[in-house]
N, C-alpha and C positions, 0 to 999 in steps of 0.2 A: 512584051514587057515594056514598062515605062522608062523614057529617057531623063527624067527630072530628077537627077540625083548627084551627089558627090561621092568621090571615094579617094582614099589615100593609101598608097602603097609607097614605103620608105625607100623602094630602090629607084622609084621615077619621081617622086613629088618633092624630093629634097634637092635644094640647089648646092652647087659646090660651095663648100666653105660655109653652109649654114649651121646654126647650132641644132644639131639633129635631136637631142635629147628634149628640148624644149618644143620643137616642131612635131615630134611623135606625141608628147604628152598634148598638145593642143588639139592634134588630130584626134586621139583617144578620147579626149572630154567631150567633142562633139560629135562623136560616132554612135550610130544606132546599133550597130552590130560589129562584131569583132570576129572575122573569117581567120582561122590559123590553117595555115598550109603545112601540115604536120609530115615531118620527115625524121629519120633517125638524128640528123644534124639540130633540126628545129628544137628538139625537146632537151638538148643539152646546152642550149644557149642562154646564157643568164638574162641578157635583154629582152629575149622573147618571153621567158617567164615573167620577167618584171611587167611587159606589157599587158599578159593576161591577168596577172594579179592586181595591176593599176586598174584595168577595164572593170574587172569584178569589183573592186572596192567603190568605184564611181557608182556602178549600176546598183549597187547595194544600198550606197547612200541616198539615192534618188527613188529607187523602186522598192527596195527591200528584199530584192531576189535578182538573180542573174539568170536570163535565159534568152540571151543574145549573143552567145559565143557558138560559133560552127567549126568544129574542126574538120578539115577536109584532107583526106590520107594523100599524099603526094605519091608515095609508094605503098605496096599493101603492108598493113600494120603486122608488126610483129605480134605473135601470138602466145598466150599463156597454155598451160597443160589441158585446160579445159576447152581451148579453142577461142577464148575471148580476145580481143585486142588488148594489146599491154600499152596503156598511155600513162604518163604522169597522173597523179592523183588530181591534179587541177584540172585536167582536160577528161578526166574519166567520169566525170560528173555530167557530162553534156552528152545528148544523143548524137551519135555520129553516123548513124545508119538509118535507112528508112525504106519502105517497101517499095517505093518507086524509084529507087537506085537500082542499077543493073548489079547483079551478083559479081561480075566482074570487078566493079569499083571496089567492094570490099575486100577482095581476095588479091587484087593487084594494084590497086590505087590508081589515081586519077593520070599520073604521068603514063603509066601503061596503056591505060584506055585512050588517052590522047594520040600518043603517038604509035601505037601499035595497029593502026587502020581499023579502028573500032569507032567510026565516026557516029554511028546511031547511039551507041551507049555513051559516048562522050556528050553529044547533045543532049541526051537523057538527063544525065549529071549536072551539067549547066543549067538546064532547065530548073531542075528540082532544087540546086542550091540557091539560084537567082529567086524563085518564088518564094522560099523560105526567107531569104535575107529582106525582101521588100515586105513581106508580112511582118516579121519581126521588127523591122524598121519603122514601120507605120505605127505598129502598136505602141513603141516606146521612143518617142523621139528623142534625140541628143540633147542633153540639158546643161552642159559645161562640166566643170569640175567639182571637186570637193575642197573647201577652204583647208589648207595646210596640207594637202597632199601632193606631193610631187614624185613623177615618175622617176627621177634619178636616186630618190631616197627609199624607192618601194622596193622590199626583198623579192627575188625571184620566186615564183611558184613552182620552178622546176628545181629539183636536185641536181646542183651542177657539181659534178666530182672533180673533173680536171679542166679548171677554168685556162681559155685560152689566153695567153700572154701576148701583148703586142708592145711595138716599139714606136715611139713618137718620133718623127724626125722635124726639127724646127728649122724653118727656112728664114733668113735673114736677107733685106735688101741694102746690105751694106755697101755703101758707095767706096768704100776704100779699096776694095777689089784685092786680089791676091796676085 
């Protein structure tokens, strides 16, 4: 597969103390594809849902449709009574499985495939995902944002029941000392 591409992952591309909301917004505005690593925690995070909603709005603005979101199961998906994957409505609209993916991926997810000695199945998953990302990325290049749209103001595409509350600690370089 080709090597001429850029990627962004918010855990490795953000410098300490950078304004992450702005960095994420810019990365999403110029992205061709959004790959969501879906886990039980991911679908409960407000900002993960904002990223999905923001990316959808940009794609709709530029192309009139969205077909560039790839949900990748980290662990085997929860299933409903009919045996179908239970996903938030925002992700349920996107095809997450394919005949070229091994059955063990849909059953157990990528984490299990990767860490439980299933090297050939893992390589098969990575190859299918990479080809799909390249195909979709070439078809619809990143075009920038949508005027007036801000990630920080975008409502989450996920229903977030119990928001995680955090505390902010402020540090001062007060030279008076204690």
